[in-house]
C-alpha positions as CSV (number, residue, x, y, z in Angstrom):
1,M,0.1,-0.2,0.0
2,Q,1.3,3.5,0.2
3,F,2.9,3.8,3.6
4,Q,6.1,4.2,3.1
5,N,8.0,4.2,6.4
6,A,9.1,0.7,7.2
7,A,9.9,1.3,10.8
8,R,6.0,2.6,11.2
9,R,5.0,-0.7,9.3
10,I,6.7,-3.1,11.3
11,G,6.1,-1.5,15.1
12,A,2.5,-1.0,14.3
13,W,1.8,-4.8,14.2
14,G,3.4,-5.1,17.6
15,R,0.9,-2.8,19.3
16,A,-2.5,-4.4,20.2
17,A,-5.6,-2.7,20.9
18,A,-4.6,-1.2,24.2
19,F,-6.4,2.0,23.7
20,L,-9.6,0.8,25.2
21,G,-8.7,2.1,28.9
22,L,-7.7,5.6,27.2
23,V,-11.1,5.7,25.6
24,C,-13.2,5.2,28.7
25,L,-11.4,8.1,30.3
26,A,-12.2,10.7,27.6
27,A,-16.0,9.5,27.5
28,T,-17.0,13.0,28.5
29,A,-15.8,14.5,25.7
30,Q,-18.1,15.8,22.5
31,A,-18.7,13.3,20.0
32,Q,-17.7,13.9,16.3
33,N,-16.9,10.7,14.0
34,T,-15.8,12.5,10.6
35,V,-16.4,8.7,8.9
36,Q,-19.8,8.2,7.1
37,N,-21.6,4.9,7.4
38,P,-19.1,3.9,10.4
39,N,-21.1,0.9,11.3
40,L,-21.9,-0.4,7.9
41,T,-25.6,-0.3,8.1
42,N,-27.6,-1.8,5.5
43,S,-25.0,-1.3,2.8
44,L,-21.2,-0.8,2.0
45,P,-21.2,2.7,0.4
46,P,-19.2,5.0,0.6
47,W,-16.8,2.4,1.7
48,T,-14.7,1.0,-1.4
49,L,-12.3,-1.5,-2.4
50,L,-8.7,-0.2,-2.3
51,L,-5.8,-2.8,-3.3
52,S,-2.1,-2.3,-2.7
53,S,0.3,-0.9,-5.4
54,A,3.8,0.1,-6.3
55,P,6.2,0.1,-4.5
56,D,4.3,-2.4,-2.6
57,P,3.1,-5.9,-4.6
58,A,-0.1,-5.0,-6.4
59,G,-2.9,-6.6,-4.2
60,N,-5.7,-8.7,-5.3
61,G,-9.2,-9.1,-3.5
62,S,-12.7,-7.9,-3.0
63,V,-14.8,-6.5,-0.6
64,V,-18.6,-6.8,-0.1
65,W,-21.2,-5.8,2.7
66,T,-22.2,-8.7,4.6
67,A,-25.3,-8.9,7.0
68,T,-24.2,-12.2,8.8
69,Q,-21.5,-10.4,11.0
70,D,-21.8,-7.5,13.1
71,A,-19.7,-6.3,15.9
72,S,-22.8,-5.3,18.1
73,G,-24.5,-8.3,17.2
74,V,-27.3,-6.5,15.4
75,L,-27.7,-8.7,12.3
76,G,-29.7,-8.0,9.4
77,T,-29.7,-4.2,9.2
78,S,-26.4,-3.5,10.5
79,G,-23.5,-5.6,9.1
80,A,-19.9,-5.4,8.4
81,A,-17.3,-5.3,5.8
82,Q,-16.0,-8.4,4.5
83,V,-12.3,-8.0,3.1
84,D,-11.2,-11.1,1.0
85,L,-7.3,-11.1,0.5
86,A,-6.5,-13.5,-2.6
87,A,-3.9,-16.1,-2.4
88,S,-2.1,-14.7,-5.4
89,P,0.1,-12.7,-5.3
90,S,1.8,-14.1,-2.4
91,A,4.7,-11.4,-1.9
92,A,4.7,-10.0,1.4
93,H,2.8,-6.6,1.8
94,A,0.2,-7.5,-0.7
95,A,-2.9,-5.9,0.6
96,A,-6.6,-5.6,0.3
97,S,-8.4,-2.6,2.3
98,V,-12.2,-1.3,2.5
99,S,-11.6,2.7,2.5
100,Q,-13.0,5.9,2.8
101,C,-11.8,9.2,1.6
102,V,-13.1,11.6,4.4
103,V,-13.8,15.3,3.2
104,F,-13.7,17.7,5.8
105,A,-16.2,20.8,5.9
106,A,-13.0,22.9,5.8
107,P,-9.4,22.7,6.2
108,T,-8.7,21.9,9.6
109,M,-5.8,22.0,11.7
110,V,-5.0,18.5,13.2
111,L,-3.2,18.7,16.6
112,Q,-4.4,14.9,17.4
113,A,-6.4,12.2,15.9
114,N,-8.5,9.3,17.5
115,Y,-9.1,6.5,15.1
116,G,-9.9,2.9,15.0
117,A,-11.9,-0.3,14.2
118,R,-13.3,-3.6,15.2
119,F,-12.5,-6.5,13.3
120,K,-13.0,-10.2,13.2
121,I,-10.9,-13.1,11.8
122,P,-12.8,-16.6,10.7
123,A,-11.0,-19.7,12.4
124,S,-10.9,-21.0,8.9
125,D,-8.0,-18.6,8.0
126,V,-4.5,-20.0,8.2
127,A,-3.1,-18.8,11.5
128,D,0.5,-18.6,10.1
129,G,1.7,-15.5,11.2
130,S,1.8,-14.0,7.7
131,V,-0.9,-11.7,7.9
132,G,-2.3,-8.8,9.7
133,A,-5.5,-7.0,10.2
134,A,-5.0,-3.1,10.8
135,V,-6.9,0.4,10.7
136,E,-4.7,3.2,8.9
137,I,-5.1,6.9,8.4
138,R,-3.8,9.2,6.2
139,F,-4.2,13.2,6.0
140,F,-4.1,15.2,3.0
141,S,-3.7,18.8,2.2
142,D,-6.5,19.1,-0.6
143,A,-10.5,17.7,-0.4
144,T,-9.6,14.6,-2.8
145,C,-7.1,12.4,-0.6
146,T,-4.6,13.2,-3.4
147,Q,-1.9,15.5,-1.8
148,F,-0.4,13.3,1.2
149,I,1.0,15.4,4.0
150,A,4.2,14.1,4.9
151,G,4.4,12.0,8.2
152,A,0.7,12.7,8.5
153,G,-0.4,8.8,8.5
154,G,-0.7,6.3,11.2
155,M,-1.6,2.4,11.4
156,Q,-2.3,0.2,14.4
157,G,-3.3,-3.8,14.2
158,R,-2.2,-7.1,14.9
159,A,-0.4,-10.1,13.3
160,I,-2.8,-13.3,12.9
161,V,-1.0,-16.0,14.8
162,S,-1.9,-19.4,16.2
163,G,-4.7,-19.2,18.8
164,V,-5.6,-15.5,17.6
165,P,-8.4,-16.6,15.0
166,D,-12.1,-16.9,16.6
167,D,-15.2,-16.7,15.0
168,G,-16.9,-15.4,18.1
169,F,-14.8,-12.6,19.0
170,W,-14.2,-9.0,17.5
171,Y,-10.9,-7.4,18.3
172,S,-10.1,-3.9,18.4
173,A,-7.3,-1.8,17.0
174,G,-6.6,1.9,17.0
175,D,-4.7,5.0,18.5
176,P,-6.6,7.5,20.7
177,A,-4.0,10.0,20.6
178,F,-2.3,10.0,17.3
179,T,-0.1,13.2,16.7
180,P,0.8,14.3,13.2
181,P,3.5,16.5,12.5
182,A,3.1,20.1,13.5
183,N,1.3,22.6,11.2
184,T,-0.8,19.8,9.9
185,L,-3.7,21.6,7.8
186,A,-5.8,18.9,6.3
187,A,-8.6,19.2,4.0
188,S,-9.6,15.4,3.5
189,A,-8.2,12.3,5.3
190,E,-8.4,8.3,4.2
191,V,-9.4,5.4,6.5
192,H,-8.8,2.0,5.8
193,A,-9.4,-1.1,7.3
194,T,-6.4,-3.5,5.8
195,L,-5.9,-7.2,5.5
196,R,-2.0,-7.4,4.5
197,K,0.4,-10.2,3.9
198,L,3.2,-9.7,6.4
199,G,5.5,-12.2,4.8
200,T,5.3,-14.6,1.8
201,S,1.8,-16.7,1.7
202,A,0.1,-18.4,-0.9
203,A,-3.3,-18.6,1.5
204,P,-6.4,-16.8,0.9
205,Y,-7.6,-14.6,3.8
206,T,-10.6,-13.1,5.0
207,G,-11.5,-10.2,7.6
208,Y,-14.6,-8.4,8.8
209,F,-14.7,-4.8,9.7
210,D,-17.0,-2.9,11.7
211,D,-17.2,0.4,13.9
212,I,-14.7,2.3,11.9
213,F,-14.0,5.8,13.4
214,L,-11.8,8.8,13.0
215,S,-12.5,12.0,15.4
216,L,-10.2,15.1,15.5
217,N,-8.6,17.1,18.3
218,G,-9.9,15.6,21.2
219,T,-13.5,14.1,20.5
220,V,-14.6,10.9,21.1
221,P,-17.1,9.1,18.9
222,V,-20.5,8.2,20.6
223,S,-20.5,4.7,19.9
224,L,-17.0,4.5,22.1
225,Q,-18.4,6.2,25.2
226,S,-19.8,2.9,26.4
227,F,-17.2,0.6,24.8
228,G,-17.3,-3.1,25.7
229,I,-15.7,-6.2,24.5
230,D,-17.5,-9.1,23.1
């Protein structure tokens, strides 16, 4: 995908979703989730498929809305995004994401960002440590998610290893206090929920993503003010 900082990419997988306690402490903050359709209610749009591209290997996969999965257990109307990462190519860093370009009402000075998502990995996936699930953000100076602001991107997730896949458990990943470079004036932001091959693997993978959020400068999404773990 487009993240170029190798140190950030490697380090992000080692940080699990330990942000829940910090979110609870911020529960009194005003709510403002900039993401549209964050809970994947009734349909996928405006979320779309994003595949990795050069300098990373070209990704191959698909994304659909599913009514059979939901982080809150409200099946039928509230669903999730199902991301499928194909077996080929088998190269490390090939990825498939559900993605959204969030356009701000006006250019915004971003001092801090709180972002995250919930995800479930089917037990049928190969638990070999060669794939990871993550939530990623990138800030842009223009309103079309084109002009990336150097350094203004973050990623949090976890590798899928033996003992992690569980059809009945929704994991969480995110960062409640991401700090971009000073003077980050953003007009838009990309939010991705991603399956990425961490090493060479010829296996296909599936991941479900839900409750995706991005709030700016100290606000906390309403859905997280009473956050629980299934």
